[in-house]
C-alpha positions in Angstrom: -6.3 14.1 -38.8 -5.6 16.6 -35.9 -3.5 15.6 -32.9 -6.5 15.6 -30.6 -8.4 13.1 -32.8 -5.3 11.0 -33.3 -4.6 10.9 -29.6 -8.1 9.6 -28.9 -7.8 6.9 -31.5 -4.4 5.8 -30.2 -5.6 5.6 -26.6 -8.6 3.5 -27.6 -6.4 1.2 -29.6 -4.0 0.7 -26.7 -6.7 0.1 -24.2 -8.4 -2.4 -26.5 -5.2 -4.3 -26.9 -5.4 -4.2 -30.7 -2.4 -5.5 -32.7 0.3 -8.0 -31.8 2.3 -5.4 -29.8 -0.2 -4.9 -27.1 -1.5 -7.4 -24.5 -5.0 -6.9 -23.0 -4.4 -5.3 -19.5 -5.7 -7.3 -16.5 -7.3 -4.1 -15.1 -8.1 -1.7 -17.9 -9.1 1.9 -17.2 -12.7 1.9 -16.1 -15.0 2.3 -19.1 -18.7 3.3 -18.9 -20.1 1.4 -21.9 -23.5 2.9 -21.6 -22.2 6.5 -21.9 -19.1 5.6 -24.0 -16.7 7.4 -21.7 -13.7 6.5 -19.4 -14.7 7.3 -15.8 -13.7 6.6 -12.2 -17.1 7.8 -11.0 -18.1 4.3 -9.7 -15.0 4.1 -7.6 -15.1 7.6 -6.2 -18.8 8.2 -5.8 -19.2 5.8 -2.8 -16.7 7.9 -0.8 -18.1 11.3 -1.6 -20.9 11.2 1.1 -18.2 10.9 3.7 -16.6 14.2 2.8 -17.9 17.1 4.8 -17.6 20.8 5.2 -16.1 22.0 8.6 -16.8 25.4 10.0 -15.0 26.8 13.0 -16.6 29.4 15.2 -15.8 31.3 18.3 -18.5 32.1 20.8 -17.3 34.8 23.2 -18.6 35.7 26.7 -21.4 33.8 28.4 -22.4 31.9 25.2 -25.5 34.1 24.5 -23.7 36.1 21.8 -23.9 34.9 18.2 -20.8 32.8 17.4 -18.3 34.3 14.9 -17.0 32.2 12.1 -13.2 32.3 12.1 -12.2 29.4 9.8 -13.5 26.8 7.4 -12.3 23.7 5.6 -13.1 20.2 4.9 -13.1 16.8 6.7 -13.9 13.2 6.2 -15.9 10.6 8.2 -13.8 7.6 9.1 -16.1 5.9 11.6 -19.8 6.3 10.8 -21.1 4.4 13.8 -19.2 6.7 16.2 -19.6 9.9 14.1 -15.8 10.4 13.9 -14.7 13.2 11.5 -11.0 14.0 10.9 -9.7 17.3 9.6 -6.6 19.6 10.0 -5.6 21.2 13.3 -5.3 24.5 11.6 -9.0 24.3 10.5 -10.2 24.1 14.1 -7.5 26.3 15.7 -8.9 29.1 17.9 -12.4 27.8 17.8 -14.7 26.7 20.6 -17.8 25.8 18.5 -17.7 23.6 15.4 -20.2 22.7 12.7 -20.1 19.8 10.3 -22.3 20.0 7.1 -23.0 16.8 5.2 -23.6 16.4 1.5 -27.3 15.4 2.2 -28.0 18.9 3.6 -27.9 18.0 7.3 -25.8 20.1 9.7 -24.5 19.1 13.1 -22.7 20.7 16.0 -19.4 18.9 16.6 -17.3 18.1 19.6 -13.6 18.5 19.4 -12.0 15.3 20.8 -8.4 16.5 20.3 -5.9 18.2 18.0 -2.2 17.7 17.3 -0.3 20.7 16.0 2.8 18.7 15.0 1.0 16.6 12.5 -1.8 19.1 11.8 -4.5 16.6 12.6 -7.8 17.1 14.5 -10.6 14.8 15.4 -14.3 15.8 15.7 -17.3 13.9 16.7 -20.9 14.4 15.7 -24.1 12.7 17.0 -25.8 11.5 13.8 -27.3 8.5 12.1 -27.2 7.4 8.5 -23.6 8.4 8.0 -21.2 7.1 5.3 -17.5 6.4 6.0 -14.5 6.2 3.8 -12.4 3.1 3.3 -8.8 3.6 4.5 -5.8 2.3 2.5 -2.1 1.9 3.5 -0.1 4.9 2.3 3.0 2.9 2.5 2.0 1.1 -0.7 1.8 4.4 -2.7 4.1 4.9 -5.6 5.1 8.1 -7.5 2.8 8.2 -10.5 -0.3 6.7 -8.8 -3.5 8.4 -9.8 -5.2 10.3 -6.9 -8.2 12.5 -6.3 -8.6 15.4 -3.8 -12.0 16.2 -2.5 -13.1 19.2 -0.4 -14.8 22.6 -0.4 -12.3 25.0 -2.0 -12.8 28.7 -2.2 -16.3 28.6 -0.8 -17.6 26.1 -3.4 -19.7 23.1 -2.8 -18.0 19.7 -2.8 -15.3 19.6 -5.5 -13.2 16.8 -7.0 -9.9 17.3 -8.6 -7.5 14.7 -10.1 -3.7 14.3 -10.2 -0.9 12.0 -9.6 1.5 11.3 -6.7 4.3 13.7 -7.5 6.6 12.6 -4.6 6.7 10.8 -1.2 8.4 11.5 2.1 8.4 15.3 1.5 9.6 17.5 4.4 10.9 21.0 5.0 7.5 22.6 4.6 7.4 23.7 8.3 8.7 22.8 11.7 6.4 19.9 12.3 6.5 16.1 12.0 6.5 15.8 8.3 6.5 12.9 5.8 4.1 14.3 3.3 2.6 12.9 0.1 3.1 15.5 -2.7 0.5 15.6 -5.4 -0.4 17.9 -8.4 -4.1 17.5 -7.8 -5.6 21.1 -7.6 -5.9 22.0 -3.9 -6.9 25.5 -2.7 -8.0 27.3 0.5 -10.9 25.3 1.9 -9.5 21.9 0.8 -7.7 21.6 4.1 -8.7 18.5 6.0 -10.4 16.9 3.0 -9.4 13.4 1.8 -6.9 12.4 -0.8 -8.3 9.3 -2.4 -6.6 6.6 -4.5 -8.2 5.5 -7.8 -10.2 2.9 -5.9 -11.8 5.6 -3.8 -9.9 4.8 -0.6 -8.4 7.3 1.8 -4.6 7.6 1.5 -4.1 11.0 3.3 -5.7 14.3 4.2 -4.8 17.5 2.3 -3.0 19.9 4.6 -0.8 22.4 2.7 0.0 24.0 -0.6 3.3 25.5 -1.7 2.5 28.5 -3.9 4.1 31.5 -5.5 0.8 33.0 -6.4 -1.4 32.2 -3.4 -3.4 29.6 -5.3 -2.8 26.2 -6.7 0.6 25.9 -8.4 0.6 22.1 -8.7 2.3 21.6 -5.4 0.0 20.2 -2.7 0.8 18.1 0.4 -1.2 15.6 2.3 -0.6 13.8 5.7 -0.3 10.1 4.8 -2.7 7.6 6.3 0.3 5.9 8.0 0.8 8.9 10.3 -2.8 10.0 10.3 -4.3 6.8 11.8 -1.7 6.6 14.6 -2.5 10.2 15.6 -6.2 9.8 15.3 -6.2 6.7 17.5 -4.4 8.5 20.3 -6.6 11.6 20.0 -9.7 9.5 20.3 -8.4 7.6 23.3 -6.8 10.4 25.3 -7.3 13.7 23.5 -3.5 14.1 23.1 -0.5 12.5 21.4 2.3 10.8 23.2 5.4 11.6 21.2 8.8 9.9 21.1 12.3 11.5 20.7 15.9 10.3 20.3 17.6 13.7 20.8 18.9 14.6 17.3 18.5 17.5 15.0 18.1 16.4 11.4 18.5 17.9 7.9 17.7 16.3 4.5 20.7 15.2 2.4 21.3 17.2 -0.7 23.6 16.5 -3.6 26.0 19.2 -2.5 26.0 17.9 1.1 26.5 14.3 -0.1 29.7 15.3 -2.0 31.1 17.1 1.1 30.3 14.0 3.3 31.6 11.5 0.7 28.1 9.8 0.7 27.4 7.7 -2.5 23.7 8.6 -2.4 21.6 11.8 -2.4 18.7 10.5 -0.3 18.8 10.4 3.4 18.8 12.4 6.6 21.9 14.2 8.0 22.5 14.3 11.7 23.1 18.0 12.5 23.4 17.7 16.2 23.1 15.1 19.0 22.0 16.0 22.5 24.4 14.9 25.2 23.2 11.8 27.1 20.2 11.3 24.6 19.2 7.9 23.2 21.0 8.9 19.9 24.2 9.8 21.8 24.0 6.4 23.7 23.5 4.6 20.4 26.7 6.2 19.0 25.2 8.5 16.4 27.4 11.5 15.6 27.1 14.8 13.7 27.3 14.3 9.9 26.1 10.7 10.0 23.7 10.0 7.2 20.7 7.9 8.2 19.5 5.8 5.2 17.0 3.4 6.8 15.1 3.5 10.1 12.7 0.8 11.4 13.0 -0.9 8.0 11.9 2.1 6.1 14.0 3.8 3.4 14.8 7.4 4.5 14.0 10.0 1.8 14.8 13.0 4.0 14.6 14.3 7.5 10.9 13.9 7.6 11.1 10.1 7.3 13.1 10.0 10.5 11.2 12.6 12.6 7.8 11.0 11.7 9.0 7.5 12.5 10.5 8.5 15.8 7.8 11.0 16.7 5.0 8.4 16.4 6.9 5.5 18.0 5.9 4.6 21.5 8.5 5.3 24.2 10.6 2.2 24.9 10.5 1.1 21.2 13.8 0.0 19.8 14.4 1.2 16.2 16.9 -0.3 13.9 19.0 2.5 12.3 21.2 2.1 9.2 23.6 5.0 8.6 26.6 6.1 6.6 29.7 7.4 8.3 32.6 8.4 6.0 30.8 6.6 3.2 30.6 3.2 5.1 27.3 1.8 6.1 26.9 1.0 9.8 24.0 -0.2 12.0 22.8 0.6 15.5 19.7 0.4 17.7 18.1 3.5 19.2 15.6 3.3 22.1 12.9 5.9 21.8 12.1 7.9 24.9 9.1 10.1 25.8 9.3 13.7 25.0 9.4 15.8 28.2 9.4 19.4 26.8 9.1 21.2 30.1 11.7 19.4 32.1 15.1 21.1 32.5 18.3 19.0 32.8 21.6 20.7 33.4 25.0 19.0 32.6 27.6 18.7 35.4 29.6 21.5 33.9 26.6 23.9 33.9 27.4 24.7 30.3 24.3 23.0 28.7 20.6 22.5 29.3 17.4 21.6 27.7 13.8 22.8 28.1 10.5 22.8 26.2 12.1 20.5 23.6 15.1 22.7 22.9 18.7 22.2 23.8 21.1 25.0 24.5 24.6 25.8 25.7 26.7 28.9 26.6 28.3 30.8 23.7 32.0 30.0 23.4 35.0 32.0 22.2 35.2 29.7 19.1 31.6 30.5 18.1 31.1 33.1 15.4 29.3 36.2 16.9 25.7 36.6 15.8 25.0 40.3 14.9 27.9 41.2 17.2 26.6 39.2 20.1 29.2 36.9 21.6 27.5 35.8 24.9 24.2 34.2 25.6 22.5 30.8 25.3 23.0 29.2 21.9 20.1 27.0 20.8 21.7 23.8 19.5 18.7 21.7 18.6 14.9 21.9 18.5 12.8 18.7 18.7 10.1 18.5 16.0 6.6 18.8 17.4 7.9 20.3 20.7 6.7 23.5 22.5 9.9 25.2 21.3 9.3 24.2 17.6 5.7 25.4 17.8 6.8 28.7 19.3 9.2 29.3 16.3 12.5 28.8 18.1 15.3 27.6 15.7 18.7 26.0 16.1 21.3 28.7 15.8 19.2 31.3 17.7 21.0 33.1 20.6 18.9 33.8 23.7 20.0 37.1 25.2 17.1 37.9 27.5 14.4 35.9 29.4 11.6 37.9 30.9 13.4 40.8 32.5 16.8 39.1 33.0 19.8 39.4 30.6 21.1 36.0 29.6 24.9 35.6 29.3 25.2 31.8 29.8 23.2 28.6 29.6 23.1 28.5 33.4 21.4 31.9 33.5 18.7 30.5 31.2 18.3 27.3 33.2 17.7 29.3 36.4 15.2 31.6 34.7 13.2 28.7 33.4 13.2 26.9 36.7 12.0 30.0 38.4 9.2 30.4 35.9 7.7 26.9 35.2 4.6 28.4 33.5 6.8 29.8 30.7 9.2 32.5 29.8 9.3 35.4 27.3 12.6 35.3 25.4 14.5 37.7 23.2 16.5 35.9 20.6 19.1 37.1 18.1 18.6 35.6 14.7 20.8 37.0 11.9 20.4 40.8 12.2 17.1 40.6 14.0 16.0 40.5 17.6 12.8 38.5 18.0 10.4 38.0 20.9 9.5 34.3 21.4 7.1 33.0 24.1 7.8 29.5 25.5 4.9 28.2 27.5 3.8 24.6 28.2 0.8 23.5 26.1 
């Protein structure tokens, strides 16, 4: 008996509960007795009509020219009565005309209600009848090892279904956004973006947004925005067309085994406080550099993304319970979330520090290590996730040496240049051995 045949017999025996060692499972794997196969088709098929193809076009000039297709992806209908379709922000980015194609062959022009770059979520609306919508599940109840299905239109193909498992939760470090991703090994490729990630009951638990690949294709590492984040963002985009985001004034990094040893932390999961903005809510709550946050708002912190997503989506004025380790001892504090004001500039009494566009900065000091020989300028100390500065590519550790046409020697110089140019500034920053142009402009 070959191993393939033996494996099939063994699986059937286990599922049937034969023998004294096995108990009949309360919820066995779905079995289609008529065809004699195991199948999740009944659970998944009811959600498939809600999965759509999204095409983004750009119509130049007066509108008489033929629109040019610039991007394509997938989406999913979450409100059939209102014609609400959700997809990724990067699918609709740069477009002014949008088309949604349904599985029944119908095609509709779509209106963009709003998009959020920090979470990579966009909301479209179509005027159509006879739509289907997907049921939404709570992503907080997901566990590593759960079976999931990715649906979309990859690589120009018609609607395609792939299967995998939840490989990890609370993933961050994929970009500079608000991240708390679901990781799955379900095959996801170009064109899957914005399509749903379904659980084995056919319910939406997230939308596929990114792959981590060494080959440019699927390498078994796909990431989805969880429904917990998704629905908060969608609600705000439907109501106002934009997202009101909270902040507490910290820069975070994920705890690693090596960092845990250095900090004397008895765990290897958590978020390390890298910097605290003076006068910020985190500063007022007593948080310090090298504190390790292990729980926030009752949620276990897997990495920095757990903190940034919880804070970023909290309404200003919300008090969050924070549990953290300092020198290996657990402590507790309450942090009050404040609204992000990325364009406002606040200068400390000494004139040595400032903040603007969601970034904090201070003058270079004699004790600072020169960056590529540069020992003066404005050192970026933190960048708020989801801010204008983060979206522009500014990073903590960058040194601003020029703003527009003015040389920058101190933080005060940068403050004055930003105040004189409220519509934005063109920076030159030193990063390692490179000098990079970065444009900071209000969104």
